[in-house]
C-alpha positions in Angstrom: 81.2 -191.9 -6.1 79.9 -190.8 -9.5 81.5 -190.8 -13.0 81.6 -188.0 -15.4 80.2 -188.9 -18.8 79.5 -185.4 -20.2 81.8 -182.4 -20.4 79.2 -179.6 -20.3 75.9 -178.9 -18.6 72.9 -180.3 -20.4 69.4 -179.0 -20.2 67.8 -181.7 -18.1 68.4 -181.8 -14.4 69.9 -185.3 -14.6 72.3 -184.4 -17.4 73.3 -181.3 -15.4 74.1 -183.5 -12.4 76.1 -186.0 -14.5 78.1 -183.3 -16.2 79.7 -182.0 -13.1 80.4 -185.4 -11.5 82.9 -188.0 -10.7 80.8 -191.0 -9.9 81.5 -193.3 -7.1 80.0 -190.6 -5.1 78.6 -187.8 -7.2 80.0 -184.4 -7.5 77.5 -181.5 -7.7 78.5 -177.9 -8.4 79.3 -175.7 -5.4 80.3 -172.0 -5.3 83.8 -171.3 -4.3 84.1 -170.7 -0.6 81.0 -172.5 0.3 81.2 -174.5 3.5 79.5 -177.7 2.4 79.5 -181.0 4.2 80.0 -184.5 2.6 77.2 -186.9 1.9 79.3 -190.0 1.3 77.9 -190.0 -2.2 80.5 -187.7 -3.6 78.8 -184.3 -3.5 78.6 -181.7 -0.7 75.4 -180.3 0.7 74.6 -177.2 2.7 73.9 -178.4 6.3 70.4 -178.0 7.6 70.1 -175.4 10.4 70.4 -176.8 13.9 71.7 -180.2 12.8 75.0 -181.7 13.8 77.2 -184.5 12.7 77.0 -186.0 9.2 74.6 -188.6 7.8 73.9 -190.2 4.5 71.7 -187.2 3.6 74.5 -184.8 4.3 72.8 -182.9 7.1 75.6 -181.8 9.3 77.1 -178.9 11.2 79.5 -177.1 8.9 82.6 -176.7 10.9 85.5 -174.6 9.7 88.6 -176.7 9.1 90.8 -176.9 12.2 93.8 -178.0 10.0 94.2 -177.4 6.4 96.6 -176.2 3.7 96.7 -179.1 1.3 93.4 -178.5 -0.4 91.5 -180.4 2.2 90.6 -179.6 5.8 90.2 -181.5 9.1 86.9 -180.9 10.8 87.4 -182.7 14.1 85.9 -186.1 13.5 87.5 -189.5 13.8 89.6 -191.5 11.3 90.0 -195.3 11.3 93.4 -195.6 12.9 93.5 -199.1 14.4 96.4 -201.4 13.8 94.5 -202.5 10.7 91.2 -201.6 8.9 89.1 -204.7 8.6 87.0 -205.1 5.5 83.9 -207.4 5.2 82.2 -208.2 1.9 78.5 -208.9 1.7 77.9 -210.4 -1.7 74.2 -209.6 -2.5 72.4 -211.3 -5.3 73.6 -213.9 -7.7 77.3 -214.4 -7.8 77.4 -218.0 -8.9 80.3 -218.8 -11.2 81.3 -215.1 -11.4 85.0 -214.4 -11.3 84.3 -211.2 -9.5 84.5 -213.1 -6.2 88.1 -214.0 -6.8 89.0 -210.6 -8.4 87.6 -208.5 -5.6 88.7 -210.8 -2.8 92.3 -210.5 -4.1 91.9 -206.7 -4.0 90.8 -206.9 -0.4 93.7 -209.2 0.5 96.4 -207.0 -1.2 95.4 -203.3 -1.1 96.7 -202.9 2.5 100.4 -202.4 2.7 100.6 -201.1 -0.9 102.1 -197.8 -1.9 98.6 -196.9 -3.1 96.9 -197.3 0.2 99.8 -195.6 1.9 98.4 -192.3 0.7 95.8 -192.6 3.5 98.6 -192.4 6.1 98.8 -188.6 5.4 95.5 -188.3 7.3 95.1 -188.2 11.1 92.7 -187.2 13.9 92.8 -184.4 16.4 95.2 -186.4 18.6 97.6 -186.9 15.7 96.7 -190.6 15.4 97.4 -191.5 11.7 95.6 -193.9 9.5 97.7 -197.1 9.2 98.7 -198.7 5.9 97.0 -201.9 6.7 93.8 -203.5 5.5 92.5 -207.0 6.3 89.7 -208.7 4.3 88.4 -210.3 7.5 85.3 -212.0 6.3 82.5 -212.3 3.7 79.1 -213.7 3.3 76.7 -214.3 0.4 73.0 -213.5 0.6 70.4 -213.9 -2.2 67.7 -211.2 -2.4 66.3 -210.7 1.1 65.5 -207.1 0.3 64.6 -207.6 -3.3 66.4 -206.3 -6.4 65.9 -202.5 -5.9 67.4 -201.4 -2.6 66.7 -198.2 -0.7 69.4 -196.8 1.5 67.6 -198.1 4.5 67.4 -201.6 3.0 71.2 -201.5 2.4 71.7 -200.7 6.0 69.3 -203.5 6.9 71.5 -206.0 4.9 74.5 -205.0 7.0 72.5 -205.0 10.2 71.2 -208.6 9.5 74.7 -209.9 8.7 75.9 -208.5 12.1 72.9 -209.3 14.2 72.9 -212.9 12.9 76.6 -213.1 13.8 77.5 -214.2 10.3 79.9 -211.2 10.4 81.3 -209.7 13.7 80.2 -206.3 15.0 83.4 -204.4 14.3 83.7 -200.6 14.9 87.1 -200.5 13.1 85.8 -201.9 9.8 84.1 -201.1 6.6 81.3 -203.4 5.4 80.8 -203.5 1.7 77.4 -204.5 0.2 78.4 -205.6 -3.3 75.5 -206.2 -5.7 75.2 -208.4 -8.7 74.2 -206.8 -12.0 70.5 -207.5 -11.6 70.3 -205.4 -8.5 69.9 -201.6 -8.3 69.8 -199.0 -5.6 66.7 -196.8 -5.7 68.3 -193.6 -4.5 70.4 -193.2 -7.7 72.6 -196.0 -8.7 73.8 -195.5 -12.4 72.2 -192.0 -12.4 73.6 -190.2 -9.3 76.3 -192.5 -8.1 78.1 -195.8 -8.6 78.8 -196.3 -4.9 78.8 -194.6 -1.6 79.8 -194.9 2.0 78.2 -193.8 5.3 77.8 -194.9 8.9 75.0 -195.9 11.3 74.3 -197.2 14.7 73.9 -201.0 14.5 73.6 -203.0 17.7 74.7 -200.0 19.7 77.9 -199.6 17.7 78.9 -197.0 15.1 79.3 -199.1 12.0 80.8 -197.9 8.7 79.5 -199.4 5.5 79.4 -198.9 1.8 77.2 -199.8 -1.2 79.0 -200.7 -4.4 76.9 -201.5 -7.5 77.9 -203.6 -10.4 78.9 -201.5 -13.4 77.7 -204.3 -15.7 74.3 -202.8 -15.1 75.3 -199.4 -16.6 78.9 -199.7 -18.1 78.7 -196.2 -19.7 78.0 -194.6 -16.4 80.1 -196.7 -13.9 82.9 -198.4 -15.8 86.1 -196.7 -17.1 86.5 -199.2 -19.9 84.5 -202.0 -21.5 87.2 -204.6 -21.0 89.0 -204.9 -17.7 92.5 -206.1 -17.0 91.1 -209.2 -15.2 88.7 -210.0 -18.0 85.5 -209.1 -16.1 84.5 -205.6 -16.8 81.9 -205.4 -14.0 84.4 -206.7 -11.4 87.2 -204.5 -12.6 84.9 -201.5 -12.5 83.8 -202.4 -9.0 87.5 -202.6 -7.9 87.9 -199.0 -8.6 84.8 -198.0 -6.8 85.7 -200.1 -3.7 89.1 -198.5 -3.6 87.5 -195.1 -3.7 85.0 -195.7 -1.0 87.5 -197.5 1.2 89.9 -194.6 1.3 87.1 -192.2 2.0 85.7 -194.4 4.8 89.1 -194.6 6.6 89.8 -190.9 6.4 86.2 -189.6 6.9 84.2 -192.5 8.4 81.5 -190.4 10.1 81.5 -187.7 7.4 82.9 -185.1 9.7 86.7 -185.4 9.5 88.5 -184.8 6.2 86.9 -182.9 3.3 87.2 -179.6 1.4 84.9 -176.6 1.4 82.8 -178.1 -1.4 82.2 -181.2 0.7 84.5 -183.4 -1.4 86.4 -186.2 0.5 89.9 -187.2 -0.5 89.0 -189.7 -3.2 86.3 -187.3 -4.6 89.0 -184.8 -5.4 90.7 -187.3 -7.7 87.6 -189.2 -8.9 88.0 -190.9 -12.3 91.6 -189.8 -12.8 94.1 -192.6 -13.2 97.5 -191.1 -13.7 100.0 -193.2 -15.7 98.4 -196.2 -17.4 99.9 -199.4 -18.9 98.3 -201.8 -21.3 97.4 -205.3 -20.4 97.6 -208.3 -22.8 93.9 -208.1 -23.6 94.2 -204.4 -24.6 92.7 -203.0 -21.4 94.4 -200.3 -19.3 95.7 -200.7 -15.7 97.7 -198.5 -13.4 98.5 -200.6 -10.4 99.5 -204.2 -9.6 98.2 -205.6 -6.3 99.3 -209.2 -5.5 99.2 -211.0 -8.9 96.5 -208.9 -10.5 96.4 -205.6 -12.4 93.7 -203.1 -11.7 92.7 -199.7 -13.0 91.7 -197.8 -9.9 91.3 -194.1 -9.3 93.9 -191.9 -7.8 93.7 -190.5 -4.2 94.4 -187.1 -2.7 97.8 -186.8 -0.9 97.4 -184.6 2.1 101.0 -183.2 1.9 103.1 -180.8 -0.2 100.1 -178.6 -1.1 97.9 -181.6 -2.0 97.8 -183.6 -5.2 96.3 -186.7 -6.9 98.6 -189.7 -7.0 98.8 -193.5 -7.0 101.4 -193.7 -4.2 
């Protein structure tokens, strides 16, 4: 996911990429009618000849949608449609005394069953098994800096793999594992410049595991935070809440990057990235658009796969 900070193309390649984006997965320009495949980072890429199935690099077989009509098409892959989608947090770095732990844990405990997450029940697989409006924050762990403070995509997968192989977290095929980094940690493939977060999948211990990287917007608030003051008084955590929501809804509807996306390679949340709908004002002057449990959050809208398709909060 990537955030738009410029409204026109600039001369440098970086500015040009930023100008077209919506950051918790970037959005890069694509010609109308292109059959691009998602990368999990928010932009579509043309598949490499002879490859099949999606990966974090976006090399996939471009299948024509088998079901479409709401501005997004189904391409035959699975969705997460168990009785609940389990979520696991891996707190990477230094989170000592940071209220983010409580703020984002509350998000994980309360997003399932909400009108907001219910949008994902408009998505289904080839056997008409629909995503359920249920999310369970099923576990978490904190690690210091086993991979350093600049993480490659492979190192992020290694963080997830270690948590599973050491049995700190279970090996769960119906889950999304979130690597949440403190503000002194970056991701070398483009955090703050190409994306704020992303999701993908990989084989870990013989199981197809879905996981996500979510960086801390305190590292680059102008790139990855919608506002400098959050409704929970922690701008970094409040920014991460929006990115987590975005990546979670993409991970349940397009877990292997071969299910639901449009002809530009945009997944459901990409189509509504950094749009918020109707906003209210919190007591500290910040904006919010949803209340989950006892907390207010400003989180991005999601794409409703019905009635022609549209962005909404419920």
